[in-house]
Structures are given as structure tokens and as C-alpha cells.
Wavefront OBJ file of the C-alpha trace (Angstrom):
o trace
v 92.257 173.588 170.293
v 91.233 169.705 169.505
v 91.974 167.816 166.432
v 89.621 165.442 164.689
v 90.794 162.981 162.068
v 88.961 161.621 159.434
v 88.411 157.813 158.866
v 91.330 157.714 156.374
v 94.058 158.600 158.777
v 96.306 156.045 160.735
v 95.143 155.376 164.281
v 98.945 156.189 164.986
v 98.520 159.625 164.310
v 95.892 159.535 166.709
v 98.342 158.167 169.312
v 101.115 160.511 168.436
v 99.387 163.746 168.627
v 97.630 162.455 172.183
v 101.249 161.559 173.401
v 102.009 164.834 172.351
v 99.310 166.271 174.828
v 96.937 167.241 171.899
v 93.021 166.478 172.517
v 92.582 164.405 169.621
v 89.742 162.073 168.517
v 89.447 159.827 165.372
v 86.206 159.178 163.540
v 86.589 155.402 163.844
v 87.150 155.692 167.932
v 83.888 157.777 168.071
v 82.094 154.994 165.722
v 81.479 157.398 163.249
v 83.096 155.255 160.507
v 80.929 155.233 157.506
v 78.834 158.280 158.162
v 78.005 160.307 155.040
v 79.884 163.421 154.797
v 77.044 165.526 155.304
v 76.446 164.261 158.680
v 79.945 164.388 159.639
v 79.952 168.189 158.553
v 77.171 168.702 161.045
v 79.168 167.359 163.419
v 82.453 169.472 162.930
v 80.812 172.571 164.194
v 83.138 173.750 166.847
v 85.525 176.644 165.924
v 88.032 175.109 168.370
v 88.610 171.956 166.303
v 90.686 171.191 163.441
v 89.598 168.450 161.334
v 91.989 166.713 159.149
v 90.755 164.907 156.031
v 91.405 163.967 152.489
v 87.807 165.046 151.087
v 88.101 168.140 149.345
v 84.449 168.715 149.542
v 84.997 170.146 153.045
v 86.388 173.201 151.146
v 83.413 173.861 149.252
v 82.091 177.318 150.029
v 78.562 176.201 150.389
v 79.195 173.242 152.679
v 82.315 174.801 154.930
v 81.977 173.649 158.695
v 83.022 176.269 161.326
v 86.034 173.955 162.168
v 89.633 174.521 160.715
v 89.874 171.873 157.938
v 93.123 170.535 156.611
v 92.520 168.449 153.389
v 95.683 166.366 153.159
v 97.593 165.564 149.519
v 99.948 163.231 151.156
v 100.266 160.476 149.060
v 99.060 156.901 150.470
v 102.277 155.501 148.770
v 104.366 157.096 151.607
v 105.593 154.949 154.550
v 103.137 155.452 157.273
v 105.830 156.527 159.688
v 106.381 159.444 157.208
v 102.751 160.369 156.543
v 102.098 160.800 160.533
v 105.160 163.007 161.128
v 104.060 165.398 158.031
v 100.733 165.422 159.751
v 101.937 165.976 163.218
v 104.209 169.055 162.077
v 101.241 170.457 160.459
v 98.841 170.266 163.111
v 101.590 171.708 165.820
v 102.175 174.632 163.466
v 98.588 175.276 162.994
v 97.917 174.921 166.647
v 100.827 177.383 167.379
v 99.545 180.466 165.398
v 96.381 182.814 165.065
v 93.467 181.333 163.235
v 92.767 184.145 160.691
v 92.486 181.375 158.167
v 89.783 178.260 158.379
v 90.603 176.158 155.277
v 94.201 174.738 154.392
v 95.732 172.260 151.986
v 98.640 169.969 153.108
v 101.005 169.149 150.367
v 102.590 165.835 149.893
v 106.001 167.600 150.952
v 104.549 169.040 154.204
v 103.624 172.562 153.392
v 100.659 173.733 155.031
v 99.052 176.392 152.744
v 95.858 178.284 153.151
v 93.119 177.310 150.682
v 92.408 179.815 147.866
v 89.105 179.688 146.187
v 89.661 180.042 142.312
l 1 2 3 4 5 6 7 8 9 10 11 12 13 14 15 16 17 18 19 20 21 22 23 24 25 26 27 28 29 30 31 32 33 34 35 36 37 38 39 40 41 42 43 44 45 46 47 48 49 50 51 52 53 54 55 56 57 58 59 60 61 62 63 64 65 66 67 68 69 70 71 72 73 74 75 76 77 78 79 80 81 82 83 84 85 86 87 88 89 90 91 92 93 94 95 96 97 98 99 100 101 102 103 104 105 106 107 108 109 110 111 112 113 114 115 116 117 118
């Protein structure tokens, strides 16, 4: 399982996940900063990828990528260390379980919920 971090996540999360042994890339380190979401969506097509983003449009039924998507609702006002720890726990939890669900929401208190279209 690979992890791709959208550009609005701290590079410290990239380093933390790599230190955990998780194959992780970041939109910035790949040189994809500023590309439109439509182009990013086309690049996130591997089923063995977890894409962490804050963009809710990745949950839209007509534009879903094949990758597992976690939309983070963690407040940017939280200290960076807390945000990194919450994301790290969520990714570890997702890597460690079967993938029947593909879309998730990560709440500010660190709960990883399957996305329910309403």
C-alpha cells in the first residue's frame, strides 16, 4: 500500500510515514504543486494508493478516483505535531484492515469514518 499526500499536508507527515516504513509521496515532492484537481484525479488511479486530501470534491460520485481517499477535517489551527499524529494513526489503521470501503472522512478528533453519500 502506498500513500499520497495532497499539497496542503505538512512535509513532516511525509517524513513520519516514511520513518514508519510506509511508501509515501507528496504532491510537492513529485513536482505536482498547483496542478488542477482533475489532473491529480487522473494520476490517482491505482487501487493500492491511499490519497490524503482536504478537497471534498474527491468524494463526488461522478469524479471518484480508484484509490482509497481520506478527506481530512482536521483543523489547521491544531498544532502541526497533533495533525501529523492524527493522520499517522488514521493511515496506520487503514493500511492494517481490509479495504471494503474506498472513501473516508477523518474527523478533527481523529476518528476515521467511512464516507456516506447523502
